[in-house]
C-alpha positions in Angstrom: 14.4 16.3 -16.0 16.0 12.8 -15.7 17.3 11.2 -18.8 17.2 7.6 -17.5 15.6 5.9 -14.5 16.1 2.5 -13.0 13.1 0.7 -11.6 14.0 -1.3 -8.5 11.0 -3.5 -8.6 9.1 -6.1 -10.7 5.6 -7.0 -12.0 2.8 -4.5 -12.6 4.3 -1.6 -10.6 7.5 -1.9 -12.7 5.4 -1.6 -15.9 3.4 1.2 -14.3 6.6 3.2 -13.8 7.8 2.4 -17.3 4.6 3.8 -18.8 5.0 7.0 -16.7 8.6 7.4 -17.9 7.6 6.9 -21.5 5.0 9.7 -21.2 7.8 11.9 -19.9 10.3 10.8 -22.6 12.6 9.2 -20.0 14.6 6.0 -20.8 14.2 3.1 -18.4 16.3 0.3 -16.9 14.7 -2.8 -15.5 16.3 -5.1 -13.0 15.2 -8.7 -12.7 15.8 -11.9 -10.9 16.5 -15.1 -12.9 12.9 -16.1 -12.2 11.7 -13.0 -14.0 13.9 -13.2 -17.1 10.8 -13.4 -19.4 8.7 -10.8 -17.5 7.0 -7.9 -19.3 8.9 -5.2 -17.4 12.1 -6.7 -18.8 10.8 -6.7 -22.3 9.4 -3.2 -22.3 12.2 -1.4 -20.5 14.9 0.2 -22.7 17.6 -1.8 -20.9 17.6 -4.7 -18.4 20.1 -6.1 -15.9 19.9 -9.4 -14.1 20.7 -8.8 -10.4 20.5 -12.4 -9.0 18.6 -15.6 -8.4 14.9 -15.9 -7.6 15.0 -15.3 -3.9 14.3 -11.6 -3.1 17.1 -11.4 -0.6 19.6 -12.2 -3.3 18.0 -10.0 -6.0 15.4 -7.4 -5.5 16.5 -6.8 -1.9 20.2 -6.9 -2.7 21.2 -3.2 -2.4 24.8 -3.7 -3.8 23.4 -5.4 -6.9 20.7 -2.8 -7.5 23.2 0.1 -7.1 25.7 -1.7 -9.4 23.1 -2.0 -12.0 22.3 1.7 -11.7 25.9 2.6 -12.0 26.8 0.5 -15.0 23.7 1.8 -16.9 24.4 5.4 -15.9 21.0 6.3 -14.5 20.2 9.6 -12.7 17.4 8.2 -10.5 15.8 5.1 -9.0 12.1 4.5 -8.6 11.6 1.8 -5.9 7.8 1.2 -6.5 6.2 -0.4 -3.4 7.4 -3.3 -1.3 11.0 -4.5 -1.5 13.4 -1.5 -0.9 10.7 1.3 -1.2 10.8 2.2 2.5 14.4 1.2 3.2 16.1 4.3 4.5 19.5 2.7 4.2 18.9 2.1 0.5 17.7 5.7 0.0 20.9 6.8 1.8 23.1 4.7 -0.4 21.4 6.2 -3.5 22.1 9.7 -2.2 25.7 8.8 -1.4 26.1 7.3 -4.9 24.8 10.5 -6.6 21.6 8.9 -7.7 18.2 10.5 -6.9 15.9 8.3 -4.9 12.3 8.9 -6.0 10.8 9.0 -2.6 11.1 10.8 0.8 14.6 11.6 2.2 16.4 8.9 4.2 15.8 10.9 7.4 12.1 11.2 7.0 11.7 7.6 5.8 13.5 6.4 8.9 11.3 8.6 11.1 8.1 7.3 9.6 9.3 3.7 9.8 9.4 3.9 13.6 5.7 3.9 14.3 5.8 5.2 17.8 8.0 8.2 16.8 5.6 8.8 13.9 2.7 8.8 16.3 4.4 11.5 18.4 5.1 13.7 15.4 1.6 13.4 14.1 0.1 14.1 17.5 2.3 17.2 17.9 0.7 18.7 14.8 -2.9 18.0 15.6 -3.4 14.6 13.8 -5.7 12.5 16.1 -4.1 9.3 17.5 -5.4 6.4 19.6 -4.8 6.5 23.3 -1.7 4.5 24.1 1.8 4.5 25.5 3.8 7.7 25.2 6.8 5.8 23.9 8.3 2.3 23.7 7.3 0.0 26.5 10.2 -0.8 28.9 8.6 -4.2 29.8 5.3 -6.0 30.2 4.8 -4.3 33.6 4.7 -0.9 32.0 2.3 -2.3 29.4 0.0 -3.4 32.2 0.0 0.1 33.7 -0.8 1.8 30.4 -3.5 -0.8 29.5 -5.2 -0.3 32.9 -5.2 3.5 32.3 -6.7 3.4 28.7 -8.9 0.3 29.2 -9.1 -3.1 27.6 -8.9 -4.3 24.9 -5.5 -3.0 23.8 -3.2 -4.0 21.0 0.6 -4.5 21.3 2.4 -3.3 18.2 5.9 -3.5 16.8 7.4 0.0 16.5 9.2 -1.0 13.2 6.4 -3.4 12.2 4.0 -3.9 9.3 1.8 -6.6 7.7 0.4 -7.7 11.0 3.7 -9.0 12.4 4.6 -8.1 15.9 1.0 -7.4 16.8 -1.1 -9.0 19.6 -4.6 -8.1 20.8 -4.9 -8.2 24.6 -8.4 -8.5 26.2 -7.5 -9.4 29.8 -4.6 -8.3 32.0 -3.4 -11.8 32.7 -2.8 -12.3 28.9 -0.5 -9.3 28.5 2.9 -10.6 29.8 2.8 -13.7 27.6 1.6 -11.8 24.5 4.2 -9.0 25.1 7.0 -11.6 24.9 5.4 -13.1 21.7 5.0 -9.7 20.0 8.5 -8.6 21.0 10.1 -11.9 19.7 8.2 -11.7 16.5 9.1 -8.1 16.0 12.8 -8.8 16.6 12.9 -11.7 14.1 10.9 -9.8 11.5 12.3 -6.3 11.7 15.5 -6.7 13.7 13.9 -4.4 16.3 12.0 -5.8 19.3 10.5 -2.5 20.4 6.8 -2.6 21.3 4.2 0.0 22.1 0.6 -0.3 23.1 -2.6 1.5 22.1 -6.3 1.2 22.5 -7.9 -1.5 20.3 -11.0 -0.7 18.2 -13.1 -3.8 17.8 -14.7 -3.1 14.4 -12.7 -0.4 12.7 -12.7 0.9 9.1 -9.4 1.4 7.4 -9.1 4.9 5.9 -6.0 6.4 4.3 -5.1 9.7 2.8 -2.9 10.2 -0.2 -0.2 12.9 0.0 2.2 14.3 -2.5 4.8 17.0 -1.6 7.5 18.8 -3.5 11.0 20.1 -2.5 9.7 23.7 -2.2 7.5 23.2 0.9 4.2 22.6 -0.9 2.1 19.6 0.4 -1.1 18.4 -1.3 -3.5 15.9 0.3 -5.5 14.2 -2.5 -8.4 13.0 -0.4 -8.9 9.5 1.1 -9.3 5.9 0.2 -11.2 3.2 2.1 -9.4 -0.1 2.4 -11.5 -2.0 5.0 -12.0 -5.2 3.0 -8.9 -7.1 4.2 -7.9 -10.6 5.0 -5.1 -11.1 7.5 -4.2 -7.4 7.3 -3.8 -7.7 3.5 -6.1 -5.5 1.5 -8.4 -7.1 -1.1 -10.6 -4.2 -2.3 -9.9 -0.4 -2.1 -12.1 2.5 -3.0 -12.1 6.3 -3.2 -13.6 8.2 -1.7 -14.8 6.5 1.5 -18.6 6.1 1.3 -19.0 7.1 5.0 -16.4 9.7 5.8 -18.1 13.0 6.8 -16.9 16.1 4.8 -16.0 18.0 7.9 -13.9 15.2 9.2 -12.2 14.9 5.8 -11.3 18.6 5.7 -10.0 18.7 9.3 -7.9 15.6 8.8 -6.4 16.9 5.5 -5.5 20.2 7.1 -3.8 18.4 10.0 -1.8 16.1 7.7 -0.7 19.0 5.6 0.5 20.9 8.6 2.4 17.8 9.9 4.1 17.0 6.6 5.1 20.6 6.0 6.7 20.7 9.5 8.8 17.5 9.0 9.8 18.4 5.4 8.2 15.5 3.8 8.8 15.1 0.0 7.3 12.9 -2.7 4.4 10.5 -2.3 3.1 9.1 1.0 0.0 7.7 2.6 -1.3 8.4 6.0 -3.3 5.5 7.4 -6.1 5.8 10.0 -8.6 3.6 11.8 -12.2 4.9 11.9 -14.3 4.1 15.0 -18.0 3.4 14.8 -18.8 7.0 15.6 -16.8 8.2 12.6 -13.7 9.4 14.5 -10.3 8.9 12.8 -7.2 7.8 14.6 -3.7 7.8 13.1 -1.9 4.4 12.6 1.1 5.0 10.4 2.7 6.6 7.4 3.7 4.6 4.3 6.5 6.5 2.8 6.0 5.4 -0.8 3.4 4.9 -3.6 0.7 2.5 -2.6 -0.7 -0.5 -4.5 -4.1 1.1 -4.5 -3.0 4.5 -6.0 -5.1 4.1 -9.2 -8.4 4.8 -7.4 -7.0 8.2 -6.3 -5.8 8.8 -9.9 -9.3 8.0 -11.2 -11.1 10.5 -8.9 -8.6 13.3 -9.1 -7.2 13.0 -12.6 -3.7 13.2 -11.2 -1.0 10.8 -12.5 0.7 10.0 -9.2 3.7 8.2 -10.6 4.5 10.9 -13.1 4.1 13.5 -10.3 6.5 11.5 -8.2 9.1 11.7 -10.9 8.6 15.4 -11.7 8.7 16.3 -8.0 11.9 14.3 -7.6 13.4 16.3 -10.5 12.7 19.5 -8.6 9.5 20.7 -10.2 6.9 22.6 -8.2 3.6 21.0 -7.4 1.9 24.2 -8.4 3.3 23.8 -11.9 2.6 20.1 -12.1 -1.1 20.2 -10.9 -1.9 23.7 -12.2 -5.5 23.5 -11.1 -7.6 23.0 -8.0 -8.0 19.2 -7.3 -11.6 18.1 -6.9 -13.2 14.7 -6.5 -14.8 13.2 -9.5 -17.1 10.2 -9.1 -16.1 7.0 -7.3 -13.5 4.3 -8.0 -13.0 0.8 -6.7 -10.1 -1.6 -7.1 -9.9 -5.4 -6.8 -6.6 -7.1 -6.3 -6.5 -10.2 -8.5 -4.3 -12.7 -6.7 -2.9 -16.0 -8.0 -4.6 -18.1 -5.3 -7.5 -20.4 -4.8 -10.6 -18.2 -4.2 -11.9 -20.4 -1.3 -8.8 -21.9 0.4 -6.5 -19.0 -0.4 -3.7 -21.4 -1.2 -1.1 -19.9 -3.6 -1.5 -20.9 -7.2 1.7 -20.3 -9.2 2.1 -21.7 -12.7 1.7 -21.0 -16.4 -1.2 -18.9 -17.8 -2.7 -20.9 -20.6 -5.3 -18.3 -21.7 -6.2 -14.8 -20.7 -8.7 -12.1 -21.6 -8.3 -8.6 -20.0 -11.5 -6.6 -19.8 -11.9 -3.0 -21.1 -14.6 -0.5 -21.8 -15.5 2.8 -20.3 -14.4 3.4 -16.8 -12.2 0.3 -16.6 -8.4 0.1 -16.0 -6.3 -3.0 -15.6 -2.7 -2.9 -14.3 -0.9 -6.2 -14.8 2.3 -7.8 -16.0 0.6 -11.2 -16.7 0.2 -12.5 -20.2 -0.7 -15.7 -22.1 2.1 -18.3 -21.6 3.6 -16.2 -18.9 4.6 -18.0 -15.7 3.6 -16.7 -12.2 6.5 -17.7 -10.0 6.1 -18.9 -6.4 8.7 -16.6 -5.0 6.9 -13.3 -4.7 3.6 -11.6 -3.8 0.6 -13.4 -5.3 -1.0 -10.3 -6.8 -1.0 -10.6 -10.6 -3.4 -7.7 -11.6 -5.3 -4.8 -10.3 -8.8 -4.2 -11.8 -10.1 -0.7 -11.3 -13.5 0.7 -12.1 -14.6 4.3 -12.1 -18.2 5.6 -12.2 -20.2 8.7 -11.5 -21.1 7.2 -8.1 -20.4 4.1 -6.1 -23.3 2.1 -7.6 -22.0 2.7 -11.1 -18.5 1.8 -10.1 -19.7 -1.5 -8.6 -21.7 -2.3 -11.8 -18.8 -1.6 -14.0 -16.5 -3.7 -11.8 -18.8 -6.7 -11.9 -19.1 -6.4 -15.7 -15.3 -6.3 -16.0 -14.9 -9.3 -13.6 -17.2 -11.3 -15.8 -15.0 -10.6 -18.8 -11.7 -11.2 -17.0 -10.5 -14.7 -17.9 -7.3 -16.3 -16.6 -6.8 -20.0 -17.3 -4.1 -22.3 -16.1 -4.0 -21.0 -12.5 -6.5 -20.2 -9.8 -7.3 -16.6 -9.1 -9.4 -14.5 -6.7 -11.8 -13.3 -9.4 -14.7 -15.5 -8.2 -14.2 -14.2 -4.6 -14.4 -10.6 -5.8 -17.6 -11.4 -7.8 -19.2 -12.8 -4.7 -18.1 -9.8 -2.5 -19.4 -7.2 -4.9 -22.8 -8.9 -5.0 -23.0 -9.1 -1.2 -25.6 -6.7 0.2 -23.5 -5.7 3.2 -20.7 -4.6 0.8 -23.2 -2.8 -1.5 -24.6 -1.0 1.5 -21.0 -0.1 2.6 -21.5 -1.9 5.9 -17.8 -2.9 6.0 -14.9 -2.9 8.5 -11.6 -4.7 8.7 -13.4 -7.9 9.9 -16.0 -7.8 7.1 -14.3 -10.6 5.1 -14.3 -13.0 8.1 -18.1 -12.5 8.5 -18.6 -12.8 4.7 -16.6 -16.1 4.5 -18.5 -17.5 7.4 -21.8 -16.5 5.9 -20.8 -18.1 2.6 -19.8 -21.4 4.3 -23.1 -21.4 6.2 -25.1 -20.9 2.9 -23.3 -23.7 1.2 -23.9 -26.0 4.2 -27.6 -25.2 4.4 -28.0 -25.8 0.6 
C-alpha cells in the first residue's frame, strides 16, 4: 500500500480523497493555488504545497508544478479527483515516467477514451449499443451531409475530443449543416486543440443514464449499476440519482454485460463511467466514457455500500477487486444528489464571496460533501459547486422526502446558492413522477416563470 498520496485537486473532492486516505492510514499532500491558501483541503492534509496563482492554467493545470510538488514531498501516487488533470493522458504519462502511480486508467486507455469517435468504435465492436452516425471523423461538411441523409434528421455534430457541450451543434435541416459544421469545428479546435468532428443521430428528448465501472490490474471488471443524470442545465448536471427510476432490469443486465466485456478487452483499470442516452422507448445508446471518478459517485456508494475512492486507491496499489469487494454487490434502496452551487437560483449568475453563516444538515440517510465553512471565501476562479447534498432511502419517495428535509435545514448566508431551486424541483410533480429528460429543466423554468407571471 502507498505511504503518501498527493491530491492534484481542490475543494470537496480533495477533502473526499483525504478522508479515504485517512481510513487507509495513508499520509496526504495537498496542492493549492494562492486563492485556496485558507481552504480546508490545505488544512486537513498532512502536508501542503502552493503551486501557483489563482488561475487554473498556472496552478491546478500546471503539470510541471504538480509533479515538482510530488517529487519534493516524496509521494508514491497522485489522485487527480475529477476535472483539471483527471483525464489528461499526458499527465498520466508524466506520472508514469516520474515513477509516480497515477490513480486512474493507463495513459493509453485514457487517450483512447478521450477520442469519442474511437471510443464509439471500440464499444460497438464489443456489443455496446451506439447511435447511428458516421463511421469515423468527417472529412468535410459534404460527407456530413451524406451521413445525415442516410440516418435522417435531426443529427448532432460533435467534437471528437469534446465535452461540456463545446463543439456540438444540432442540425435539423440539410441547409444548416455546412455553416454549423464550420462553427462546431472551430469551437472544437479552440477548446480542445482538435477540430475533428463526427455526426450521429439526435434524440429529441433523451434521458441521461450512466454506469459506474471499477476494474483492477488483474483483469477483473465490476459494473456497479447505473445513475440517472437527466436533470441538467446547459449540459451541466444539477441532480443525479441511483438507480434510474425507469430503466428495465433486462436492459440493465444486458448493458452491464456489454460494458464488462468491452472494458476487459481494452484492459481498462481503475474507475470509469460509461454514459448513455435513453430514447423514449427505453433503448440505450453509448455517448462516451469518463475515465475518472465522477462528481456524482456518492449515490452509487449509497446504494452499493462500496467506497469508490478507497477502492480506486487499493486497485492502484495492486489489490484484487475480489479481495476488496469480497461479496456480491446488490442494490439497496434509492439515492439522490443535489449539486449546491454558488449562484443565483433564478438568474444562475455566479455568486462568489465570503460565507457569513452556515448550517450543514444531518440525520439518517443524509450525506454532505463540502469544503465550505463559515468565514470561508468562495473564489470566482473555479467551478461554482460548493457542496453535494445526498439522501438515501428505502425507495425514491423516501429519498426525496429526506432530501427536502435536508434542504430546509441547509443554510448558507453571505452568498446566493442553488438551494431554493432544488427545493422547487423536488416539489415539482413531473420530477416526483420521474417524467424527466435532459430538457426537463428548461420546461420547469418556463413553467415557473409562467406561474409567477399569472400570479
